[in-house]
C-alpha positions in Angstrom: -141.9 -1.0 -136.7 -143.4 0.0 -133.3 -145.4 -3.2 -133.0 -142.3 -5.3 -133.6 -139.8 -3.4 -131.5 -141.3 -1.0 -129.0 -144.6 -2.7 -128.1 -143.0 -6.0 -126.8 -140.8 -4.0 -124.5 -143.7 -2.0 -123.2 -145.9 -5.1 -122.7 -143.1 -6.7 -120.7 -142.4 -3.7 -118.6 -146.0 -2.7 -117.8 -148.3 -4.0 -115.0 -151.5 -2.9 -116.7 -152.6 -2.6 -120.3 -155.5 -0.3 -121.4 -156.8 -0.7 -124.9 -157.9 2.6 -126.4 -159.9 2.8 -129.6 -159.4 5.7 -132.0 -162.8 7.2 -131.3 -162.7 6.8 -127.5 -163.5 9.9 -125.4 -160.7 11.2 -123.1 -163.1 10.9 -120.1 -163.8 7.2 -120.9 -160.2 6.4 -121.4 -159.2 8.0 -118.1 -162.0 6.1 -116.3 -160.7 2.8 -117.8 -157.2 3.7 -116.7 -158.4 4.6 -113.2 -160.3 1.3 -112.9 -157.2 -0.7 -114.0 -154.9 1.1 -111.5 -157.4 0.7 -108.7 -157.6 -3.0 -109.3 -153.9 -3.4 -109.6 -153.5 -1.7 -106.2 -156.3 -3.7 -104.6 -154.7 -7.0 -105.8 -151.4 -6.5 -103.8 -150.8 -8.9 -100.9 -154.2 -10.6 -101.3 -155.0 -14.3 -100.8 -154.7 -15.0 -104.5 -151.3 -13.3 -104.9 -150.0 -15.1 -101.8 -150.3 -18.4 -103.6 -149.1 -17.1 -107.0 -145.6 -17.8 -108.3 -144.0 -15.6 -111.0 -142.0 -17.3 -113.7 -138.8 -15.6 -115.1 -138.0 -17.2 -118.5 -134.4 -16.2 -118.3 -131.7 -14.5 -116.1 -132.5 -11.0 -117.4 -136.0 -11.2 -116.0 -135.0 -12.4 -112.6 -134.7 -9.0 -110.9 -138.0 -7.9 -112.4 -139.7 -10.9 -111.0 -138.1 -10.4 -107.6 -139.4 -6.8 -107.6 -142.9 -7.9 -108.6 -142.9 -10.5 -105.8 -142.3 -7.8 -103.3 -144.7 -5.3 -104.9 -147.7 -7.6 -105.2 -147.0 -9.9 -102.3 -146.6 -13.0 -104.4 -145.7 -16.4 -103.1 -142.3 -16.1 -104.7 -140.5 -16.9 -108.0 -140.3 -20.2 -109.8 -136.8 -21.3 -110.7 -136.7 -24.0 -113.4 -133.7 -26.2 -114.0 -134.2 -26.0 -117.7 -134.1 -22.2 -117.7 -131.4 -21.5 -115.1 -128.1 -23.4 -115.4 -126.4 -21.8 -112.4 -127.6 -21.5 -108.8 -129.8 -18.4 -108.2 -129.6 -16.2 -105.1 -132.8 -14.4 -104.5 -134.0 -12.8 -101.2 -137.6 -13.8 -101.9 -139.2 -17.3 -101.6 -138.3 -19.8 -104.4 -140.1 -22.7 -105.9 -137.4 -25.0 -107.3 -138.8 -26.8 -110.3 -136.9 -29.8 -111.7 -137.3 -29.8 -115.5 -134.1 -31.6 -116.5 -131.9 -34.5 -115.5 -130.0 -32.5 -112.9 -129.7 -34.6 -109.8 -128.1 -31.8 -107.9 -130.7 -29.2 -108.6 -132.7 -29.5 -105.4 -129.6 -29.5 -103.3 -128.3 -26.3 -105.1 -131.6 -24.6 -104.0 -131.7 -26.2 -100.6 -133.3 -23.1 -99.0 -136.3 -23.2 -101.5 -139.7 -22.8 -99.9 -141.1 -25.6 -102.1 -140.0 -28.2 -104.6 -141.7 -29.2 -107.9 -140.7 -32.3 -109.9 -141.9 -33.0 -113.4 -142.9 -36.7 -113.8 -140.4 -37.0 -116.7 -137.5 -36.4 -114.3 -138.6 -38.3 -111.2 -135.5 -40.4 -111.2 -133.3 -37.3 -111.0 -135.1 -36.0 -107.9 -132.6 -36.3 -105.1 -133.9 -35.2 -101.6 -131.2 -36.6 -99.4 -130.4 -34.5 -96.4 -133.1 -32.0 -97.3 -135.8 -31.1 -94.7 -139.4 -32.0 -95.9 -141.5 -29.1 -97.2 -144.2 -28.7 -99.8 -143.4 -31.0 -102.8 -145.4 -30.9 -106.0 -145.4 -33.7 -108.5 -146.4 -32.2 -111.8 -147.3 -33.3 -115.3 -147.7 -31.2 -118.5 -149.1 -33.6 -121.0 -150.4 -32.7 -124.5 -153.7 -34.5 -123.8 -156.1 -35.2 -120.9 -156.1 -39.0 -121.2 -156.3 -40.8 -117.8 -153.0 -42.5 -118.4 -151.2 -39.2 -117.9 -153.0 -38.6 -114.7 -152.2 -42.1 -113.4 -148.6 -41.6 -114.5 -148.4 -38.6 -112.2 -149.7 -40.6 -109.3 -147.3 -43.5 -110.0 -144.3 -41.2 -110.2 -145.2 -39.8 -106.7 -145.2 -43.3 -105.3 -141.8 -44.1 -106.8 -140.4 -41.0 -105.1 -142.1 -41.7 -101.8 -140.6 -45.2 -101.8 -137.2 -43.5 -101.5 -138.3 -40.7 -99.3 -141.4 -41.8 -97.2 -141.0 -38.8 -94.8 -142.2 -36.5 -97.5 -145.6 -38.1 -97.9 -147.5 -35.6 -95.8 -146.0 -32.8 -97.8 -147.0 -34.1 -101.1 -149.2 -32.2 -103.6 -149.9 -32.5 -107.3 -150.0 -30.2 -110.2 -151.9 -31.3 -113.3 -151.3 -29.0 -116.3 -152.6 -30.7 -119.5 -153.0 -29.0 -122.8 -156.8 -28.8 -123.2 -158.3 -28.6 -126.7 -162.1 -28.7 -126.2 -164.8 -28.2 -123.6 -165.3 -31.9 -123.4 -161.6 -32.3 -122.5 -161.9 -29.5 -119.9 -164.8 -31.2 -118.2 -162.9 -34.5 -118.1 -159.8 -32.9 -116.6 -161.8 -31.0 -114.0 -163.7 -34.2 -113.1 -160.5 -36.2 -112.6 -159.2 -33.6 -110.2 -162.6 -33.2 -108.4 -162.8 -37.0 -107.7 -159.1 -37.1 -106.6 -159.6 -34.1 -104.2 -162.9 -35.6 -102.9 -160.8 -38.7 -101.9 -158.3 -36.6 -99.9 -155.8 -35.7 -102.6 -154.3 -32.2 -102.9 -154.2 -31.2 -106.5 -154.1 -28.0 -108.6 -155.5 -28.0 -112.1 -153.7 -25.5 -114.4 -155.0 -26.1 -118.0 -152.7 -24.9 -120.7 -154.0 -22.6 -123.4 -155.1 -19.0 -123.4 -158.7 -20.0 -123.8 -158.6 -21.5 -120.3 -157.1 -18.6 -118.4 -160.5 -18.0 -116.8 -160.5 -21.5 -115.4 -157.2 -20.8 -113.7 -158.8 -17.8 -112.1 -161.9 -19.8 -111.1 -159.9 -22.6 -109.5 -157.4 -20.3 -107.6 -160.3 -18.8 -105.8 -161.7 -22.1 -104.7 -159.6 -25.2 -105.4 -156.0 -24.7 -106.4 -153.1 -24.4 -103.9 -150.9 -22.6 -106.3 -151.0 -20.4 -109.4 -148.5 -19.0 -111.9 -148.1 -15.7 -113.7 -145.7 -14.3 -116.3 -144.2 -10.8 -115.8 -145.7 -8.0 -117.9 -149.1 -7.0 -119.2 -149.7 -9.2 -122.2 -148.3 -12.5 -123.6 -149.0 -14.9 -126.5 -149.2 -18.7 -126.7 -149.6 -21.2 -123.9 -147.5 -19.6 -121.3 -149.0 -18.8 -117.9 -151.3 -15.7 -117.9 -149.6 -12.4 -117.3 -149.7 -10.7 -113.9 -151.9 -8.0 -115.5 -154.5 -10.6 -116.4 -154.8 -11.7 -112.8 -155.0 -8.3 -111.1 -158.8 -8.0 -111.4 -159.2 -11.5 -110.2 -156.8 -11.1 -107.3 -158.2 -7.8 -106.1 -160.0 -7.6 -102.8 -161.4 -10.5 -100.8 -161.8 -14.0 -102.2 -165.2 -14.0 -104.0 -167.9 -16.4 -103.1 -170.1 -15.7 -106.1 -168.8 -16.1 -109.7 -170.5 -14.8 -112.9 -169.1 -14.7 -116.4 -169.4 -13.5 -120.0 -169.6 -16.1 -122.8 -169.0 -15.2 -126.5 -166.4 -15.5 -129.2 -164.3 -13.4 -129.0 -164.5 -11.9 -125.5 -160.9 -10.8 -124.9 -161.6 -7.1 -125.7 -164.4 -6.8 -123.2 -163.8 -4.7 -120.1 -166.6 -6.4 -118.2 -164.3 -8.1 -115.8 -162.8 -4.7 -114.7 -166.1 -2.9 -114.3 -167.9 -5.8 -112.4 -165.0 -6.5 -110.1 -164.5 -2.9 -109.2 -168.2 -2.4 -108.6 -168.2 -5.5 -106.4 -165.2 -4.3 -104.3 -166.8 -0.9 -103.8 -170.3 -2.2 -103.0 -169.9 -5.5 -101.1 -166.1 -5.9 -100.4 -165.5 -8.1 -103.5 -168.2 -10.8 -102.9 -168.7 -11.3 -106.7 -166.2 -12.1 -109.4 -166.6 -12.0 -113.2 -164.6 -14.0 -115.8 -164.5 -13.7 -119.6 -165.1 -17.2 -121.1 -164.4 -17.7 -124.8 -166.9 -20.2 -126.2 -166.8 -21.2 -129.9 -170.3 -21.6 -131.4 -169.7 -25.3 -132.1 -169.1 -26.0 -128.4 -171.8 -23.9 -126.9 -173.9 -26.9 -125.6 -170.9 -28.5 -124.0 -169.9 -25.2 -122.4 -173.3 -24.5 -120.9 -173.5 -27.9 -119.4 -170.0 -27.7 -117.8 -170.6 -24.2 -116.5 -173.7 -25.4 -114.8 -171.5 -27.9 -112.9 -169.3 -25.1 -111.7 -172.3 -23.4 -110.1 -171.7 -20.0 -111.7 -174.5 -17.7 -110.6 -175.1 -16.2 -114.0 -173.7 -15.5 -117.5 -173.8 -12.5 -119.7 -174.2 -13.6 -123.4 -172.6 -11.8 -126.3 -172.0 -12.5 -130.0 -172.5 -15.0 -131.5 -174.6 -16.7 -128.9 -177.6 -14.4 -128.3 -179.7 -16.4 -130.6 -178.0 -19.8 -130.3 -178.7 -20.1 -126.6 -182.4 -20.4 -127.3 -181.8 -23.9 -128.8 -179.8 -25.3 -125.8 -181.2 -28.2 -123.9 -180.0 -26.5 -120.7 -181.8 -23.2 -121.3 -185.4 -22.2 -120.6 -187.0 -18.9 -121.5 -190.4 -17.1 -121.8 -192.5 -18.1 -124.8 -191.8 -15.9 -127.8 -188.2 -15.2 -127.0 -186.0 -15.1 -130.1 -182.8 -14.1 -128.4 -181.3 -13.1 -125.0 -178.3 -11.7 -123.3 -178.5 -13.0 -119.7 -178.5 -16.5 -118.3 -179.3 -17.0 -114.6 -178.8 -20.3 -112.7 -182.3 -21.5 -111.8 -183.6 -25.0 -110.7 -180.5 -26.8 -112.1 -180.6 -25.1 -115.5 -180.2 -21.7 -117.2 -183.0 -19.1 -117.4 -182.7 -16.8 -120.4 -183.7 -13.2 -120.2 -183.0 -10.2 -122.3 -182.1 -6.7 -121.1 -181.3 -5.4 -124.6 -184.9 -4.7 -125.4 -185.6 -2.9 -122.1 -182.4 -0.9 -122.4 -183.2 0.2 -126.0 -186.7 1.2 -125.0 -185.3 3.3 -122.1 -182.8 4.9 -124.4 -185.5 5.8 -126.9 -187.7 7.3 -124.2 -184.8 9.6 -123.2 -184.3 10.7 -126.8 -188.0 11.5 -127.2 -187.9 13.5 -123.9 -185.0 15.5 -125.3 -186.9 16.3 -128.5 -185.3 13.9 -130.9 -187.9 13.0 -133.5 -188.5 9.7 -135.3 -186.7 9.0 -138.5 -184.4 6.6 -140.4 -181.5 5.1 -138.5 -178.4 3.2 -139.3 -177.1 0.4 -137.0 -173.5 -0.7 -137.0 -172.6 -3.9 -135.3 -172.1 -7.6 -135.6 -175.3 -8.7 -133.8 -175.4 -12.1 -132.5 
């Protein structure tokens, strides 16, 4: 009953979510809560939040999103024509997004800070008598085929033929549903080439498995970002604002590391590493959790090389699988490893588990614990 009725209300209302196992110590739980609160506070009014729009799914969430915009210093709220049938009055910046055949929508939000038009409704985009401002042409296809990318560019030219004064304000938002690491690499490459040729484009892959990519690109490449109110969501909606607080906290990082495994969502590594970086070097390093199915490990390792991540922590089920990768080198005799470091265009595998276990055993011997039988609980990997 609580999971079906109470928990959804709490998840929507909260700005942070701390998972506590039944056996957790009170001290550890408080430390986790403190880290989450510290990062939420440190994320307010940062560079990432200033280009992040919050999305109210319906009228009842509007005031909540307005409050979050003020609290976190967000870019503003996105108002979509398919979700709001009547004009909206908000005293925060608005991104007016045309998602229906409503030719009067942009005019009804004439004071909006930015406009966004989905390619499906380009003929309904009416900009007469409106002053030029940032204008996003967006597409949300169910695939990454090049035809969808080209369709987005063609739609922009159709609109500019009617409103040439808007050309210098034009940007693109490419939000395909990505189903594999090969598709992710292809989508990223399309955007990289387009940007190299002078285009202004934000890649926002759909799917919870790619939330880390949204964080990576908002630091370096994307001009806008989206969040959902609350602390936890399901499905292919934008990540929650709670997901982004560790990534938005502090200064924009110039070094990115990550954790690869399957699953990784319960790891608190992003919290601890980000907080440590903020305390020690002002937030120079960021840490993302990257879910990688075993069947796609090789494709993932190759693509992550292209992103120039400094290093990767490796967890189950990849600690032995990485040994066999064409992109990984290691010392002779290695059977497993838990750390990959970018080195000479590839990954160098090392293992801190062995040294950590040896150090722990030394402490136990120093405290008088004698040798004997042991039981090990865990999945391994």
